[in-house]
N, C-alpha and C positions, 0 to 999 in steps of 0.2 A: 404708685411710689410712697412709701412711707416716709415720715420726718428722717429715720435713721440712714434711708438711702444717699441722702445728702444733693447738692444739686446736680442738675444734666449737665454734662460734658460738653465744652464747646463743640464737638465735632456733631452731638447730637442733635442741639439747638440750632446748627447749621444746616443740616438734615432735613429737620421739621420744616426751616425757614424756607429752603428750595422747593419742598415738597407742597408747602402753603402758595406760594409765589405761581407753580405751575397749575396749580388746582384754579387759582384766580384766571391765571392767563385763558385755560380751555373752558372755563366756565363762563366769565364774564359777559353781561349780555351790554354794558353800555362804558362810555368812558374811553381813558386811552388805551387799555389793553383789548379791548374789543377793537379799536381801528387797527392796533398793531396785529392784532391775529388774522385779522382781514387783508391788511397789507401783504402779509408775508404770505398768506393762503393764494390769494393771487398773482403772485410772484412768482412763487414755487409752480401753481398750475400753466404762467406762460413758459415757463424752463421746461416743464415736463412737455406739453404742447410742441416746444420748438425742437426739442431733443426729440421727440419722433418722428416730426417732420423730417429732421435732416436725416434720419436713419432710414427713411423711407426713401427721401429726394436724391442725396448724398451730395447735395450741394446747399451753401448757404449765399444768400439768405434763399429759401422755397420757396417764395411767392413773389408776384409784382404785380402791383397795380398799373393797368393801361391808362396812359394819360392823354391818347391823341385818337383818332379815328381812322387811322391808315389800315385797320384789319376788319371793319365793320366790312358785313354786319355780322361777321361771325366772332367778333370780339367789339365791344362797347367801351368809349371811354369811362372810367369808374369800375368796370369789372376786375377782380382779383383772379388773377392765374399761377396754379400750385404747376411747379416745372419739377423735372428731375435731371440730375448731371448729364451732361455730353457724349458719355460713354456708359451710361446706365439704362438696363433695359433694352437691349438690341435686338431690334426686329432683325430678321434674315435678308431682307431689302435693302438695308442700311447702306450707306456708304462706309467701306471698310475704315474701322478704326473709331468710328462714332456711331451715334444711335439715332442718325438722320436720314431719314427717307425723302428723297427729291421730291417732288409733283412730279415731273418727267416719269420716276420710278414708281411712283404711287401710282399712277395713272393704269400702267401695265400689270399690276399686281393687285389693286384694288387696297392698297392701302389708304385710310383717309383719317383725318384728323381736325376740328373746329370747319367742316362743313366743305374741305376740299380737300384734294390729295396730295398726300406729302407732309413733312413734319414741318410745325413752324415754330423756329427757335430764337433765342434770345442771344444775342452777338454785340459783342463791342470791338471796335478798332482802336487799337492801343496808341494811335497816336490822335484819337478823336477827345475833344474835351466835354462832350455832351455825353447823355447817359445812353445807357444800350437800347439796342434797337429790337424789338418783337414782330420778326416778318417769315413771311415762308421760303421756306429754302424750294428754290424752280427747279434748279438742276447742275449739277456737277461739271467741272470743267479742268481738264489738266493743260499745265505750263505749254505755251506754245500752242494752244488750241485755237482756232478759228470758229468761235461760238456764235458767231451771228448768225450762220445757218441753221443753228438747231433752235435759236431763240423764235419766240412768237413775234410776228411783226407789227403788231397791234402795243406792244410795251416798247416797242425802238423810236427812235429820233433819228436814224442813219441809214443809210442805203447799201452801206457795205460795211466792212470790219474794220477797215484804215480809218472809219468817220468815229469809230468808236474809240474812248480814253483807254478800255482795258480789253483792246484785242487787236492782236492776238492776247490768249489770257497769260500775265505775267508770273503766273504759277497755278497750283493746284487752289482750287477754291469752290464755294457756292454762291450761285447767280441767285439772286432773291429779292422779293419783291413784297409789297404791302397789299391785300386782298384789295385795298380799295383806292389803291395808288395806279396811274395810269401807266406807271413805265418802271421797268427794274430800276432797284438800288443802283446797279452799276452803270445805268445809262442816265439816271437824276442826278448822279452824283451825291448821292446819299454814303455809299460806301464802296470801295474796290473790291474785286471778288472776296468773299468772306472766308479767311483760312480755318480749318477746324478748331487751332488752337484759339481763334476767335468766339467762341462758342460756348456760352456760359451756363446754359440748358436748353431742356426741350421742354416747350408748354405742353401740358398733358390733362389739366383740368380747370375751367371756364365758371368761377362763382362772381354771378352777378351782383354789382352793386356795392360789396363790401370794400373794393379798392377807393372809393368815393372819401373814408375816414382817411387814409393816408395821403390822397389829392389835397384834401381841405386843408390839412396840418401845414403841407408843403405850402399850399398855396399863402397861408397866414403868414408861414417865416417870410417866404418872398417878397411880399408887403413891407419887411422892415428892411431889405436890402435891394438897392438899386441894382437893375441889370439893364443890359441892353439887348434889344429883341432882336432874333435873327430871323430873315424871312427865309422859308422855304417854298419849292415851286410845287410842291403837291403837299396834302396831308398826310401824317404818320403816327405810328403809334411807338410809346418809348418806354424805357425801364431804367431810370436811374438806380443804378444796384448802392451808393455810396450810402444813401441815409434811407431809415425806416421809419414807419409812423403806427404800422399797425403793431406796435412790438417789433422787436429785431429781427422777426420773422419775411419782414415785408418790405420789399424796396420798390420806388419808384420804377416806371417803365415808359420810355418814349419814343414814338414812331415819329419817321422825317417824310 
């Protein structure tokens, strides 16, 4: 620029200043610009991964951390479980209107998941104040059905239907059980028969150990808040879906 051209216009100065700031932002190797760039990159990566997982799973959060041993040995405390929506990727042998194959049907058609027949589901009873439960769907009952005769006597503590709290079945639903629990959930008092609308997802993939990050943070928060312990008669695996610790895509999971 010659002396006759005069000073640069305000627009040109602003444009050059913006380009200089962007250049420094992308090339900085120390200082606050580097910290800001790395932080924004991390947030963007989490958002992209979360969006991808949601697209595949069709449910949010798409992962839960197992908090107890009720599904051992097929799920361990601290496992991270990827789940999909309750009506996504529906097998031919699933209960109508759901993607859930019961253990009873699975044994007939050869459908297996997590070391056993049938689907493992995450469910939450609306009236419950605790976290969701991750257990196996054992069989389907219809309203008014005497399901005592279909049940495995090893998982019962009754001699007939009349001695069971939910027999005959008060409505259509799933009878469920933790693989490591001695009784059906509907016998031990963990849950009523599980309505399809209570099912939040179907377990698909187990990733060992990664759930410990979520659980460690949850325990750290719990030590700062007094809680009243609740005793249960048998071990369970749980999934609190209200909070996330490995980022927004992971929820805690508890079994009763």
